[in-house]
N, C-alpha and C positions, 0 to 999 in steps of 0.2 A: 020334611022332605027336602031333597037337594035342590037348591035354587041355581040353575044353570046360568041364568042371566047375571046373577050377583057374582058367581064365580068367574065368569068371563070378564065382567067389569073389573074385578080385582086383578085378574091375570093381565089384562091389557094395561092397567095402571102400573102394576109391578114391572112389566116389560118396558114401559116408558121411563120409569124412574131408574131402573138398573138394567140397561141393555147388555152390558158385559156379562152380568150374572145370568141373564136369560140365554145368551148365546152359549155360555159354558154349559148350562143345564141341557140345552138342545144337543150340543156336540157330545156330551157324555151319554145322553140317551141314545143317540144314533150310532155311536162308535161300535157297539157290539153287533149291530145289524150290518154295518159296513164290513166288519171282520168276517161275519158269517157268510156274507155274499162273496167275499174274496176267496174264502176257503172252498165254497161250493163251486165257484167258477174254475178254480184250480183243479178240483177233482173232476169236473166235467171235461176240462181240456185233456186231462190224463186219460179219461175213459175214451174220448174221441180218438186220441192218438193211438191207444191200444187197439181200438176197433179198426182203424186204418191200417195199422201194422199187420193185424190178423188178416184183413182183406187182401193186402198185398201178398202175404205169405200163401194164401189160398190160390190167388191168381197165378203166382209163380209155380205152384204145385200143378195146377191145371195145365199151364203152358208146358211144363216138363213132361206131363203125361201125354199131351198131344204130340210133342216132339218125339217121344219114344215110340208112339204108335206110327207116326210117319216113317221113322227109321225102320221099324219092324216091317212095315208094308213095302218099303223099297227093297229090303233084303229078301223078302218073300217073292216079290214080283219081278 
């Protein structure tokens, strides 16, 4: 069976003997996660911008409709 305590002792000993190697391994392991996070953040920002742009477009459309109705009402009355 896998002995977790023995593995942890070995890992801590290796980390103490070769801290540069340990840091390189950690950085290499985390880099793909950082890249994925950056890509997802960029996509989310683009989605939010698109949603805000669409919302502004709809608001402008509603304002134009209201403006046209007011003008039509003035011309009738």
